[in-house]
SETOR-977386 format. One record per residue: x, y, z of N, C-alpha, C, CB in turn. Coordinates in pm, whole numbers, plus 50000, padded with zeros to 5 digits. Glycine has a CB too. Layout:
XYZXYZXYZXYZ ...
This chain:
504914841049538505454849949642504304857249709506454860049582 504324857449843503274864049920503844876549986502664854450027 503144887849972503594900550030502524905650125503904911049918 502884907250252501914911850351502414924650416501664901050458 501474932350470501804944250546501164942950684501314957250473 501904946650786501404946050924501094960250969502434939151020 499824962851001499384976251039498494975351162498644983250922 498044986751211497114986851323497634994651441496814972851366 497224990251559497534997451682499014997051716496734991751797 499535008251769500915008651815501144999251932501305022851854 500074996252006500184987852125500034973052094499164991952226 499914969651964499604955851927500834947151908498804955851800 502034952651923503244944651903503484941251758503154932051983 503184950851667503304948251523504734944751483502844960451444 505694952551533507084950451493507594937151544507954961851544 507214933251664507604920151717507024908951631507134918651863 505764910451592505124900451506505844899551372503634903851485 506184911051314506894911051185508214903651197507144925551137 508914905551309510194898851330510074883851344510854904451450 508914879151386508674864751398508314858451264507574862051500 507964866651166507544861451036508644861650931506364869350986 509804867350965510884867850868512114874550924510444874950743 513164874950843514434881150882514484895350828515634872850830 514844904650916514864918850877515834921050763515244927750997 515374929050663516254932350550516304947550534515764925550418 515584953050437515644967450409514914975550516515054970450272 515544986550556514944995250658514965009650608515714994150794 513795015750595513655030150570512535034750662513335033450415 511525041650609510345044550689509395032650689509635057050638 509735022550606509095009450614510214999150630508205006350486 509914988550705510904978150731510424965150671511174976550882 511304958350597510934945950531511594934050599511334946350383 510854922950603511324910450660511104899450556510594907150795 512114891050536512044880650432512034866750495513224881950335 511204858050435511124844150478511044835350354509884841750571 511864824750350511824815450238512084801350291512874819250128 511174792350261511324778450301510614769750199510764775850446 511374760550142510854752150034510344761149922509714742750085 509094760149886508524768349779507824780749833507554760149696 507824782249965507094793450026508014805350045506484789150160 507614816649989508384829050000507454839950051509024833149863 507854846350160507014856550224507824869250248506434851250357 507274880550205507834893650238506844900650330508124902250108 507324904450447506484911550545506954925950554506544904650685 506024935250548506354949450553505714955750677505874956650424 506524962450755506054969550874506174984550846506884965451001 505044991350851505035005950826505545013050950503595011050788 506875012250972507465017351095507395032551106508895012851105 507205039450995507085054051000505715058851041507425059850867 504745049751048503375053051088503225050551238502325044651006 502505058951313501525068951270502075082951244500465069951371 503375085251267503895098751243503725102551096505375099551283 503875092851006503805095650863502695087450797505145092550796 501725094350739500685087650660501305081150537499585097650620 502305087750479502935082650357503515068650380504045092150311 504095066150497504645053050528503575042350521505285053150666 502405045250574501295035550572500805033050430500135040550659 500605043750353500115042250216501115034550131499845056050153 502405037650144503425030550068503445015650103504795036650093 503385012650232503424998650274502224990950220503474997650427 501064997150220499864990550167499994988250017498624998950196 500544997949945500654996649800501754986949756500915010049739 502654983549846503704973849815503294959649852504984977549887 502114957949908501674945049961500374940549897501504945850112 500054927849918498824922049866497824918449976499134909749784 498344916050096497514911550209497854920150330497744896250239 496844924950401497064933050520496734925050646496214946050515 497604926050745497304920750878496984932650967498504912250936 495714934051004495294944951092495394939951235493844949851059 496334945551313496624940551447495874948551554498134941151474 495154941251638494374947151747494834940951878492834945051725 495264948951977495714943452106494534940652199496704953152173 494764934552315493674931652409492934943952458494224924252527 493554955752446492874968052487491844972652384493874979052511 491834966452268490834969652166491284980352068489574974052232 490324985251990490614995351889491105008251951489384998051804 492035014951883492495028251923492515037051798493915027651990 492855049851809492795058751692493635054051573493245072451732 494815047851599495635043251488494965031751412496995038851539 494425022151487493745010851422492535015751344493335000251526 491795025351402490615030751333491015037951205489845040351426 492105045551209492585052551089493015042550983493745062051123 493635031451026494035021050931492815014850864494855010051002 491735012950938490505007350880489955016750773489435005050991 489975029750799489495039450701490365039150576489475053750761 491695038250595492605037550480492345025050397494075037650527 492145013750463491875001150393490595002050311491774989450492 489585008350368488305009750297488455018950177487215015150393 489125030350194489305039650083490115033449970489975052450131 491085025050006491935018749906491315006149847493275015549966 490165002049899489524990049848490374977649870489204991549702 490994976749987491964966150015491254953050043492874970050134 491164944649943490284932949948490754921750040490124927449812 492064919250044492564907350113493244911050245493544899750023 492824904550353493434907350481492974898150591493164921450520 493624899550705493334891450824493354900850944494384879650841 492374899651032492374907151158493064898451262490914911151203 494174903551317494984895851410494804901651551496484896051369 494244893651641494104897551781495384893351852492814891051848 496234903051882497574900151932497604898752084498544910951890 498764894152133499034892652278497964884152345499114906452346 497574873252279496504864852333496854858752467496174853852234 498164857752498498574852152627498274861552743500064848952625 497954874052716497644883752822496144886452832498384896752798 495354878652761493914881052757493164867952781493494887452622 491844868752774490994857052790490154855052665490094858652915 489784842652635488994840052514487734848452505488634825452507 487044850552618485814858352616486094872852579485104857752752 487184878452633487554892252601487924893552454488714896952690 488634883652400489004883952259487754882952171489964872452226 486784875152213485544874052137484784887252138484654862852195 484824894452250484174907552257484824917452161484224913152401 486174917352156486884926152064486534922551920488414925252086 486504909651889486164905151754484784910151714486214889851746 483804908751804482444913151773482384928251753481484909151885 483164935751831483194950251818483784954351683483994956551932 484904948051643485524951251515484604947251400486894944151501 483954935751411483024931451307481864941151291482484917451338 481404946551402480304956251397480744969151327479804959451539 481934973851361482454986251303482754984651154483724990651376 483224972851113483654970850974482564964850886484874961950971 481374963350938480274957850856480024966950736478984956150941 479944961050619479724968750497480974974350435478804979850525 482144971350495483414975950440484154964250376484284982550551 485334966950319486134956250259486614946150363487344962250186 486584950050491487054941150597485984931350643487544949250713 484774932750593483634925250647483854910150645482384928650569 484514905050540484664890550526486074885550561484334886450385 486884894150622488224889950660488184879550772489064902150704 489174870650772489314860850880489874867551005490224849050836 489594861351121490114865851250490954854651310488964870051347 492034858451377492864848551444493534854951565493924842751346 493674847351672494344851951793495754846151796493554847951922 496754854551827498144849851830498884855851950498864853551699 499974849351984500904854452084502314852252034500674847752223 503124862752034504524861251993505384856752111505074874451936 504764855652230505484850952349505304835852368504994858352474 504044831552369503764817152384503694810052249502444815152460 503684818152140503584813152002502234806851970504684802951976 501244809252058499894804652029499404810951898498934808252146 498924802651807498324807351683499314811451575497444818751711 500614811251602501584816151504501644807151380502964817151567 501674794051400501714785051284500414785851205501984770651329 499304787051278498004788451211497944801351131496854788051315 498554812051184498584824751112499374823250983499194835851200 500524816750989501334814850867500544807050761502644807450901 499864796450805499084788450711497974796850648498484776150781 497334805050729496254813650678496804823850579495534820850795 497974829450609498604839050518498864832650382499934844350578 499414820750382499734814150255498464809550182500654802150279 497414806350257496144802750193495564814850120495134797550298 495544826350186495074838550121496004842250008494964850150223 497304839850028498294842849924498044835149796499674839949975 497584822849806497274814849686496124821149608496914800449725 495134826349679494014833149613494514845449539492914837049716 495374853349606495934865449544496744861949420496814873049645 497594851849431498464848249319497654843249200499464837549363 496574836049224495724831549113495114843449040494604822349164 494724853649115494164865749052495234873648978493474874649157 496454873449031497524880748965497864874948829498764880949051 497624861948811497904855948681497014861848572497704840748688 495874867448611494994874048515495584887348468493624876248576 496594892348540497214905148506498474903748423497534912748632 498934891448405500224889148338500264894248195500544874548339 499114894248128499104898147986498884913047965498024890447913 498684920648072498484935048060499814942048033497834940748187 499784954347989501034961847971501814962648103500744976047919 503104960248096503934959348216504004972848289505354954548181 503994971948423504044983848507504744980248638502614989648533 505714988548679506504985648798506514997948889507954981448761 506184996249016506295006949115507665005749181505155006249222 508425016749181509785016849235509785022049379510725025449147 510425014349470510505019349608511935021949654509855009549702 512945017249579514335020549613515165021449487514925009949709 516185030149490517095031749378518495034749431516615043149282 519505027749376520875029849422521855025049316521125022549557 523115029049331524165024749239524915012849297525145036349210 525255003249213526074991749252527324991849165525274978249236 528484991449229529744991849156529824980649053530924990949253 530144984248931530274974448825528974971048755530874962248878 527854975548813526544972648754525844985548712525664964948853 525914995648798525235008248769523955009648847524955009448622 522935015148786521675017948854520895005148880520825027748772 520535003249005519694991849046518484997249120520484981649136 517314992049087516084996149156515384983849212515155003949060 514624986049320513774975749377512324980249361514114973049528 511454970849332510064974649316509144962849299509914983749199 507884965949268506834955949252506284956649110505694958149356 506174945149044505494944348915504004943948944505964931848831 503304954948923501884955348958500994949148851501454969648982 501474948948729500744942348622501704939148508499554951148571 501304929648424502124925948310503264916648348502664938248245 504074913548250505274905148267506464912648210505094891148198 507534913748288508714920648240509784910548202509254930448346 510644914448108511714905748059513014913548052511344900047919 514114906248071515424912548049515504917647906516584902448078 516084929347889516234936547762514984944347721516594926647652 513914943747803512734952147773513124966847780511584949047872 512574974547689512754989047690511514995347752513014994647545 511745004047852510635010447922510985025147945510335003248059 510085032248012510295046348043510015048648191509385055447955 510835056948254510625060648394509765073248399511985062848467 508645072248469507745083648485507745088048630506295080148438 507585101148656507095111548566508155118748484506355121548646 509445115248496510475122748425510585119148278511805120648492 509955107948237509935103448097511345099848047509325114148008 512165093948130513505089548090513435075348035514495090348209 513895073547914513905060247852515035051747910514055061447699 514785038647920515765029647980515565015547927515655029848135 516515007047963516404992847928516654984548053517414989047815 515884973848071516124964648182517294955748145514834956148215 518414957948213519634950148182519494935848235520894957048244 519004934548360518844921248420517804921948531520194915948476 517284910248570516224909248670516644899348778514874904848606 516414902948903516614893649014515334892449096517784898049103 515044880249141513974877549236514564868849346512744870549168 514464873649471514994866249586516464862849567514174853449608 517234872749515518684871649494519064861549387519364867949622 518104857649304518374848449195518104855449062517514835649208 519034853748966518824859448832517714851948760520124858848750 516804859448700515714853548621515604861248490514344853948699 514984855148392514824861548262513564869948254514814851148154 512564866448336511294873848333510664873548471510324867948227 509694882448494508984883048622507534886948597509664893248719 506574879248651505164881948626504584891948726504374868948633 503314895148708502614904248799502684899048942501144906048755 502874908249036502954904849177504354902549227502154892749202 505344901849137506724898849177507394911049241507534894149056 508154908349346509074918549397510404916249329509204918049556 510934926549263512094924749176513204934749208511684925949030 514404930749174515534939749167515934940649022516714934949257 516054952648970516344954648829517614962748811515164961548759 518514957648730519664965648684519224972748557520944956648660 519384986048555518874994048445519995000248363517955005048497 519745001148235520695007248142520085020248089521034997448025 520905030748082520435043348025520035053748127519285040747938 520055050048258519735059648364520695057748480518265058148411 520755067748566521505066948691520535066948807522515078548703 521005062748923520115061849040519525075449077520855056049159 520275086249050519775099549082518595103548992520905109949069 518415096148882517315099048790515995092848835517665094248652 516035083948935514845076448974514665077149126514935061648927 513495081149169513165081949311512075072049346512735096249348 511895069649476510755061549521509465067749468510725060449677 508595059249421507325063949367507305064349216507015077449420 508485064549153508515064549007507855051748954509965065748955 507325052848833506675041648766507445038348639505185044748735 507795025748623508375021248496507265014848414509565011248520 507055020048295506045014448205506335019548065504585018248251 505425016847975505585022147839504745034447816505225011447737 503745036447903502915048447888502195051548019501885046647774 502335063748064501645068848183501135082948152502585068948309 500105086848222499695100748220500535108248323498165102348249 500925120548290501735128548381501125142548389503225129148333 500905147248512500305160448528500595165848668498785159948502 500395178848685500425184848818499025187648869501245197748816 498065189148777496685192648812495745181248775496245205748741 494745179048859493835167848838492395172048862494195156248930 491485165248792490065166248822489595152248859489235172148701 489135150648983488785137449034487325136849079489695133749149 486735125249058485465122149123485825116549260484585111949039 485445123649365485865119949500484685115649585486585131649566 484905104749658483925099949755484525102149893483555084849732 483895110749972484435114050104484065103450207483915127750149 484995100550295484725091450406483655097550497486015088450485 482715089550547481725094750641482365099950769480715084050675 483605095850798484285099950920485205111850900485075088450976 485235117050777486085128750749485395141550792486435129350599 486155152350797485595165650821485435172950689486495173750917 484655183750692484495192050571485855197150524483535203950599 485955199550393487055207750345486505217450241488205198950284 487245228150214486755239350135487665242250016486625251750223 487155249949923488005254849816489145263149876487185263249714 490295262049815491545268549857492235261349973491275282849897 491625250650028492315242750131493475235150069491335232950199 494525233050148495655224750107495465210550161496995230750156 495535200750073495415186750110496665179450062494125180350051 496725166450090497825158250041497245147049956498675152450158 497835145149838497365135149742498355123549739497205141449601 497805111149741498625099049732498105090449618498625091249865 499045085449535498695075749431499905066649413498295082849295 499695053449424500825044449423501765047849537501565044949288 503055049949504504035053949605504365068749594505305045549592 503565076249520503795090549502502905098649595503555094649355 503365110349629502545119449708502875133749669502785117349859 501905142549688502095156549653501105165249727501955158549501 501555176949778500585186649831499785192549715501295197849912 498495194249735497625199849631496655209849693496855188549555 496265219549612495275229449656493935226349589495745243949622 492875227049668491525225049613491115238049544490485221149726 490955237549412490605249749338489115250549304491415250449212 488435239049304487005239349272486335226649324486775240749118 485135228149377484315216949423482955217749355484155216949579 482525206849291481225206749223480375195449278481405205149070 479125198549304478125188849349477045188049242477515192749489 477035177049164476095175749052476185187748958474645174349105 477425191148920477715201948826477435215848880476925199848701 477115216849006476905229949070478105232849161475565230349150 478745244249138479905247649220479485250849363480655259649159 480245245049458479975247449600481295251049667479315234849668 481205256449787482395260749858482995249949946482085272849941 482155240049989482615229950085482215215950039482055232850225 483015206150079482695192050057482365185850192483885184449987 481265178350197480755172750322481055157750331479255175250334 481245152550452481525138150470480425129250412481685135050619 480845117850356479905108050305479285111550172478855106150403 479705122350108479115126849981480105124949868478675141549990 479605126249744480445125049625480505138549554479915114049531 481695142449511481905155349446482895153849330482415165749548 482875163549240483945165149142484855176049196483385168748998 486135172949207487065182049272488255184749180487545176449407 488565197349162489755201249086490885204349184489455213648994 492055198749153493215200149241494385205549162493575186649305 495145214349225496315220149160497545217649247496115235349135 498595212049184499825209349257501025214849183499995194449280 502185213649244503415218449181504345206949144504135228049275 503965194749179504795183049155504125173849053505055175449287 504865169348953504295160448853504015146648912505215159248733 502835141448878502395128248924502155119548802501105129349011 502645107048807502415097448698501325087648742503725089748661 500405084548651499295075748689498665069948563498245083248774 497805059948582496955055348473495495056048516497325040848429 494595053448425493165056048451492575046848558492375054548323 493235035648590492705026448690493175029648832493085012348656 494075039248846494635042048978493605048349072495845051248965 493745044949200492965051449305493805062549367492515041149415 493195073949387493855085349452493285086749593493655098549370 494145088749689493725090749827494055105049867494425080449923 493065111849924493265125449975493325125150126492135134849926 494245132850181494395133450326494575147850370495585124850373 494125150550491494365163450557495295160650674493015170350604 496555164150660497565160550758497435168350888498935162550701 496545178150891496355186051014495255180351103496025200550978 494535170251053493445164251131493935151951207492275160451038 493205148151312493565136051387493335123651303492755135151518 492185123251236491905112551139492185118551004490405106951150 493295114450941493825121850828493265117850692495285120350825 492835105550674492325101250544490895106450523492355085850533 490675113250410489365119450394488595115250270489535134050392 489275110850164488515108050041489265098749948488195121049967 488465091549868488945083349758488605090649628488305069049762 489565090949534489315097849407489645089349287490115110649402 488875091449180489115085349050489245096448947487975075349010 490025094048843490155104048739488795107048677491155099448631 488475119648662487205124048605487345126548455486695136848676 
Protein backbone atom coordinates (compact mmCIF):
# COMPACT_ATOMS: atom_id res chain seq x y z
CA UNK A 1 0.00 0.00 0.00
CA UNK A 2 1.33 3.42 -0.99
CA UNK A 3 0.36 6.55 0.97
CA UNK A 4 1.13 9.98 -0.47
CA UNK A 5 0.45 13.55 0.60
CA UNK A 6 -0.03 16.42 -1.84
CA UNK A 7 1.32 19.73 -0.54
CA UNK A 8 2.76 22.99 -1.83
CA UNK A 9 1.43 26.13 -3.44
CA UNK A 10 -2.27 26.99 -3.26
CA UNK A 11 -2.03 27.96 -6.93
CA UNK A 12 -0.66 24.58 -7.99
CA UNK A 13 -4.00 22.79 -8.40
CA UNK A 14 -3.25 20.33 -5.57
CA UNK A 15 -6.86 19.36 -4.94
CA UNK A 16 -7.53 18.79 -8.64
CA UNK A 17 -4.44 16.59 -8.85
CA UNK A 18 -5.55 14.61 -5.78
CA UNK A 19 -8.93 14.02 -7.42
CA UNK A 20 -7.24 12.59 -10.50
CA UNK A 21 -5.29 10.09 -8.39
CA UNK A 22 -8.22 8.53 -6.55
CA UNK A 23 -11.83 8.66 -5.41
CA UNK A 24 -12.66 11.04 -2.57
CA UNK A 25 -13.42 9.30 0.73
CA UNK A 26 -12.91 10.79 4.21
CA UNK A 27 -13.10 14.58 4.54
CA UNK A 28 -12.03 16.59 7.61
CA UNK A 29 -9.26 19.19 7.63
CA UNK A 30 -7.49 16.61 5.46
CA UNK A 31 -9.16 14.92 2.50
CA UNK A 32 -8.38 11.35 1.47
CA UNK A 33 -8.65 9.80 -1.98
CA UNK A 34 -8.50 6.03 -2.59
CA UNK A 35 -7.31 4.14 -5.65
CA UNK A 36 -7.13 0.36 -6.10
CA UNK A 37 -6.38 -1.54 -9.29
CA UNK A 38 -5.03 -5.06 -9.45
CA UNK A 39 -2.37 -5.22 -6.72
CA UNK A 40 -1.83 -1.47 -6.63
CA UNK A 41 -3.41 0.42 -3.74
CA UNK A 42 -2.90 4.16 -3.32
CA UNK A 43 -4.14 6.54 -0.63
CA UNK A 44 -3.72 10.22 -1.47
CA UNK A 45 -4.03 12.84 1.26
CA UNK A 46 -4.69 16.51 0.56
CA UNK A 47 -4.00 18.85 3.49
CA UNK A 48 -7.08 20.93 2.69
CA UNK A 49 -6.91 22.80 6.01
CA UNK A 50 -3.50 24.24 5.08
CA UNK A 51 -2.30 27.03 4.89
CA UNK A 52 -4.86 28.26 7.43
CA UNK A 53 -3.89 25.39 9.75
CA UNK A 54 -0.33 24.19 10.31
CA UNK A 55 -1.77 21.17 12.14
CA UNK A 56 -3.48 19.99 8.94
CA UNK A 57 -0.14 19.94 7.11
CA UNK A 58 1.73 18.16 9.91
CA UNK A 59 -1.01 15.54 10.28
CA UNK A 60 -1.12 14.86 6.55
CA UNK A 61 2.66 14.42 6.42
CA UNK A 62 2.65 12.05 9.39
CA UNK A 63 -0.08 9.90 7.83
CA UNK A 64 1.88 9.51 4.58
CA UNK A 65 5.11 7.98 3.33
CA UNK A 66 5.72 10.01 0.15
CA UNK A 67 5.21 13.75 -0.39
CA UNK A 68 4.32 15.39 -3.69
CA UNK A 69 5.51 19.00 -3.49
CA UNK A 70 3.47 20.89 -6.11
CA UNK A 71 4.90 23.98 -7.80
CA UNK A 72 2.84 25.94 -10.39
CA UNK A 73 4.26 27.78 -13.45
CA UNK A 74 4.46 30.96 -11.35
CA UNK A 75 7.13 29.29 -9.22
CA UNK A 76 7.69 29.11 -5.47
CA UNK A 77 5.42 31.08 -3.15
CA UNK A 78 5.31 31.43 0.67
CA UNK A 79 3.20 28.27 1.10
CA UNK A 80 5.53 26.10 -0.97
CA UNK A 81 8.54 27.55 0.87
CA UNK A 82 6.95 26.81 4.26
CA UNK A 83 6.24 23.25 3.10
CA UNK A 84 9.93 22.83 2.19
CA UNK A 85 10.95 23.95 5.68
CA UNK A 86 8.46 21.51 7.25
CA UNK A 87 9.77 18.64 5.11
CA UNK A 88 13.35 19.41 6.13
CA UNK A 89 12.53 19.65 9.85
CA UNK A 90 10.61 16.38 9.68
CA UNK A 91 13.39 14.63 7.78
CA UNK A 92 10.92 13.63 5.08
CA UNK A 93 13.07 11.34 2.96
CA UNK A 94 10.77 10.25 0.13
CA UNK A 95 9.10 12.63 -2.28
CA UNK A 96 8.60 14.01 -5.77
CA UNK A 97 8.61 17.65 -6.92
CA UNK A 98 5.64 18.05 -9.27
CA UNK A 99 5.64 20.98 -11.70
CA UNK A 100 1.91 21.39 -12.28
CA UNK A 101 -0.20 22.97 -15.05
CA UNK A 102 2.44 22.11 -17.65
CA UNK A 103 -0.09 22.84 -20.42
CA UNK A 104 0.03 26.55 -19.47
CA UNK A 105 3.81 26.81 -19.50
CA UNK A 106 6.83 26.14 -21.70
CA UNK A 107 9.58 23.53 -21.23
CA UNK A 108 12.23 26.25 -20.79
CA UNK A 109 10.20 27.99 -18.08
CA UNK A 110 9.66 24.66 -16.29
CA UNK A 111 13.39 23.98 -16.44
CA UNK A 112 14.07 27.40 -14.88
CA UNK A 113 11.67 26.62 -12.01
CA UNK A 114 13.30 23.21 -11.53
CA UNK A 115 16.77 24.78 -11.33
CA UNK A 116 15.53 27.38 -8.85
CA UNK A 117 13.94 24.75 -6.57
CA UNK A 118 17.06 22.56 -6.81
CA UNK A 119 19.21 25.51 -5.78
CA UNK A 120 17.00 26.33 -2.79
CA UNK A 121 16.75 22.70 -1.62
CA UNK A 122 20.43 21.81 -2.03
CA UNK A 123 21.66 20.14 1.15
CA UNK A 124 18.13 19.33 2.33
CA UNK A 125 16.12 16.09 2.29
CA UNK A 126 14.64 17.24 -1.03
CA UNK A 127 18.02 17.36 -2.78
CA UNK A 128 17.67 13.94 -4.45
CA UNK A 129 13.93 13.99 -5.14
CA UNK A 130 12.71 13.33 -8.69
CA UNK A 131 11.05 16.08 -10.75
CA UNK A 132 8.15 15.63 -13.13
CA UNK A 133 5.89 17.97 -15.12
CA UNK A 134 2.15 17.18 -15.26
CA UNK A 135 -1.14 18.61 -16.43
CA UNK A 136 -4.52 17.55 -15.06
CA UNK A 137 -6.13 19.14 -18.14
CA UNK A 138 -4.17 17.55 -20.99
CA UNK A 139 -3.09 14.62 -18.72
CA UNK A 140 0.52 15.14 -19.80
CA UNK A 141 2.78 13.25 -17.38
CA UNK A 142 -0.06 11.79 -15.30
CA UNK A 143 0.64 8.14 -16.10
CA UNK A 144 4.36 8.75 -15.63
CA UNK A 145 3.62 10.33 -12.24
CA UNK A 146 1.62 7.28 -11.13
CA UNK A 147 4.44 4.96 -12.18
CA UNK A 148 6.97 7.09 -10.31
CA UNK A 149 4.77 7.10 -7.19
CA UNK A 150 4.56 3.30 -7.18
CA UNK A 151 8.30 2.98 -7.85
CA UNK A 152 9.10 5.11 -4.81
CA UNK A 153 6.37 3.24 -2.94
CA UNK A 154 8.21 -0.06 -3.47
CA UNK A 155 11.33 1.42 -1.86
CA UNK A 156 9.26 2.63 1.11
CA UNK A 157 7.51 -0.71 1.54
CA UNK A 158 10.81 -2.62 1.51
CA UNK A 159 12.08 -0.39 4.32
CA UNK A 160 8.85 -0.81 6.26
CA UNK A 161 9.40 -4.56 6.36
CA UNK A 162 12.38 -3.83 8.60
CA UNK A 163 9.91 -2.34 11.11
CA UNK A 164 7.55 -5.32 11.28
CA UNK A 165 9.33 -6.93 14.23
CA UNK A 166 9.35 -3.80 16.41
CA UNK A 167 6.78 -3.25 19.16
CA UNK A 168 3.45 -2.38 17.53
CA UNK A 169 2.42 1.27 17.40
CA UNK A 170 -0.63 2.86 15.74
CA UNK A 171 -1.39 6.56 15.16
CA UNK A 172 -5.14 7.22 15.33
CA UNK A 173 -6.71 9.85 13.06
CA UNK A 174 -10.43 9.04 13.39
CA UNK A 175 -12.70 7.47 16.00
CA UNK A 176 -16.44 6.75 15.83
CA UNK A 177 -19.16 4.32 16.92
CA UNK A 178 -20.66 1.75 14.54
CA UNK A 179 -24.00 0.20 15.45
CA UNK A 180 -23.58 -3.42 16.44
CA UNK A 181 -19.79 -3.15 16.52
CA UNK A 182 -18.95 -0.35 18.94
CA UNK A 183 -15.80 1.76 18.83
CA UNK A 184 -14.03 1.84 15.47
CA UNK A 185 -10.83 3.77 14.80
CA UNK A 186 -8.86 4.52 11.63
CA UNK A 187 -5.12 4.91 11.70
CA UNK A 188 -1.64 3.99 10.52
CA UNK A 189 0.54 1.17 11.84
CA UNK A 190 3.82 3.07 12.10
CA UNK A 191 5.82 0.10 13.32
CA UNK A 192 5.37 -3.52 14.31
CA UNK A 193 2.65 -5.96 13.30
CA UNK A 194 -0.80 -5.95 14.87
CA UNK A 195 -3.12 -8.94 15.20
CA UNK A 196 -6.77 -9.45 16.03
CA UNK A 197 -7.18 -10.07 19.79
CA UNK A 198 -3.99 -8.11 20.61
CA UNK A 199 -4.23 -6.23 23.89
CA UNK A 200 -2.94 -2.66 23.75
CA UNK A 201 -3.28 0.67 25.56
CA UNK A 202 -4.55 4.02 24.28
CA UNK A 203 -2.22 6.89 25.16
CA UNK A 204 -2.08 9.48 26.61
CA UNK A 205 -5.17 8.42 28.63
CA UNK A 206 -3.69 4.95 29.37
CA UNK A 207 -6.98 3.11 28.66
CA UNK A 208 -6.50 -0.62 28.13
CA UNK A 209 -8.25 -2.20 25.15
CA UNK A 210 -8.34 -5.18 22.84
CA UNK A 211 -8.32 -5.20 19.03
CA UNK A 212 -11.56 -7.02 18.21
CA UNK A 213 -11.01 -7.08 14.43
CA UNK A 214 -8.90 -5.48 11.67
CA UNK A 215 -9.88 -4.20 8.24
CA UNK A 216 -7.65 -3.07 5.37
CA UNK A 217 -9.29 -1.60 2.25
CA UNK A 218 -12.72 -2.78 3.54
CA UNK A 219 -11.49 -6.37 3.82
CA UNK A 220 -11.23 -8.30 7.10
CA UNK A 221 -7.68 -9.43 7.87
CA UNK A 222 -6.10 -11.20 10.80
CA UNK A 223 -2.98 -9.03 10.98
CA UNK A 224 -1.50 -5.83 9.55
CA UNK A 225 2.21 -4.96 9.16
CA UNK A 226 4.04 -1.64 9.47
CA UNK A 227 2.85 0.98 6.99
CA UNK A 228 -0.73 -0.32 6.82
CA UNK A 229 -3.72 1.98 6.95
CA UNK A 230 -6.22 0.11 9.11
CA UNK A 231 -9.69 0.22 10.52
CA UNK A 232 -9.88 -1.37 13.95
CA UNK A 233 -12.89 -2.45 15.97
CA UNK A 234 -11.90 -2.05 19.63
CA UNK A 235 -13.13 -3.74 22.76
CA UNK A 236 -13.02 -2.10 26.18
CA UNK A 237 -13.29 1.55 25.06
CA UNK A 238 -15.82 3.91 23.52
CA UNK A 239 -15.20 6.37 20.70
CA UNK A 240 -15.39 9.27 23.17
CA UNK A 241 -12.35 7.77 24.92
CA UNK A 242 -10.11 8.15 21.84
CA UNK A 243 -9.31 11.29 19.86
CA UNK A 244 -7.22 11.99 16.77
CA UNK A 245 -3.58 11.89 17.74
CA UNK A 246 -3.93 9.11 20.29
CA UNK A 247 -1.36 6.32 20.09
CA UNK A 248 -2.16 2.65 20.53
CA UNK A 249 0.83 0.71 21.82
CA UNK A 250 2.00 -1.25 24.81
CA UNK A 251 4.19 1.49 26.23
CA UNK A 252 4.53 5.24 25.66
CA UNK A 253 5.97 8.10 27.62
CA UNK A 254 3.33 10.59 28.73
CA UNK A 255 4.03 14.10 29.99
CA UNK A 256 2.99 17.75 29.84
CA UNK A 257 6.54 19.13 30.19
CA UNK A 258 9.51 18.34 27.98
CA UNK A 259 13.22 19.03 27.70
CA UNK A 260 14.30 18.91 24.06
CA UNK A 261 17.48 19.31 22.10
CA UNK A 262 16.27 21.73 19.43
CA UNK A 263 17.80 22.66 16.10
CA UNK A 264 16.37 25.94 14.83
CA UNK A 265 15.65 26.49 11.16
CA UNK A 266 17.99 29.08 9.60
CA UNK A 267 14.83 30.79 8.29
CA UNK A 268 13.15 31.06 11.69
CA UNK A 269 13.05 34.15 13.89
CA UNK A 270 14.39 34.42 17.43
CA UNK A 271 12.24 33.25 20.30
CA UNK A 272 12.65 33.96 24.01
CA UNK A 273 11.99 32.44 27.39
CA UNK A 274 8.31 32.79 28.38
CA UNK A 275 7.24 32.82 24.69
CA UNK A 276 4.26 30.64 23.76
CA UNK A 277 4.91 28.19 20.93
CA UNK A 278 3.05 25.22 19.47
CA UNK A 279 4.42 21.68 19.75
CA UNK A 280 3.63 18.90 17.25
CA UNK A 281 4.50 15.21 17.56
CA UNK A 282 2.80 12.54 15.46
CA UNK A 283 -0.82 13.69 15.16
CA UNK A 284 -0.77 15.47 18.54
CA UNK A 285 -0.34 19.15 19.19
CA UNK A 286 -0.19 21.34 22.26
CA UNK A 287 0.54 24.97 23.17
CA UNK A 288 3.70 25.15 25.28
CA UNK A 289 5.59 27.87 27.12
CA UNK A 290 9.37 28.18 26.82
CA UNK A 291 10.60 28.11 30.41
CA UNK A 292 14.35 27.81 29.84
CA UNK A 293 16.87 28.03 26.98
CA UNK A 294 20.42 26.68 27.35
CA UNK A 295 23.34 27.12 24.96
CA UNK A 296 26.12 24.64 25.86
CA UNK A 297 24.76 24.40 29.42
CA UNK A 298 24.68 28.19 29.78
CA UNK A 299 21.25 29.71 30.29
CA UNK A 300 20.33 32.36 27.72
CA UNK A 301 17.25 34.48 27.15
CA UNK A 302 16.87 33.97 23.37
CA UNK A 303 17.28 31.22 20.77
CA UNK A 304 18.78 32.27 17.42
CA UNK A 305 18.09 30.83 13.93
CA UNK A 306 20.36 28.04 12.71
CA UNK A 307 21.65 27.20 16.21
CA UNK A 308 21.18 24.26 18.57
CA UNK A 309 19.83 24.66 22.12
CA UNK A 310 18.43 22.68 25.03
CA UNK A 311 14.93 23.98 25.63
CA UNK A 312 12.53 23.30 28.48
CA UNK A 313 8.85 23.48 27.61
CA UNK A 314 5.80 23.50 29.84
CA UNK A 315 2.31 22.62 28.65
CA UNK A 316 -1.10 21.83 30.08
CA UNK A 317 -1.98 18.95 27.75
CA UNK A 318 -0.56 15.44 28.08
CA UNK A 319 1.47 14.24 25.10
CA UNK A 320 2.31 10.59 24.35
CA UNK A 321 5.58 9.82 22.59
CA UNK A 322 8.57 7.51 22.38
CA UNK A 323 12.27 8.31 22.30
CA UNK A 324 12.51 8.14 18.48
CA UNK A 325 9.82 10.74 17.83
CA UNK A 326 10.60 14.08 16.21
CA UNK A 327 9.03 17.16 17.78
CA UNK A 328 8.25 20.19 15.64
CA UNK A 329 7.98 23.66 17.17
CA UNK A 330 6.00 26.40 15.48
CA UNK A 331 5.18 30.03 16.13
CA UNK A 332 1.66 30.49 14.79
CA UNK A 333 1.97 34.28 14.87
CA UNK A 334 4.77 34.35 12.26
CA UNK A 335 4.39 34.26 8.47
CA UNK A 336 6.82 31.34 8.29
CA UNK A 337 5.56 29.30 11.21
CA UNK A 338 7.88 26.29 11.49
CA UNK A 339 10.87 27.16 13.63
CA UNK A 340 12.63 24.11 15.11
CA UNK A 341 13.12 20.36 15.22
CA UNK A 342 13.38 18.77 18.68
CA UNK A 343 14.52 15.46 20.15
CA UNK A 344 14.00 14.27 23.69
CA UNK A 345 16.94 15.37 25.85
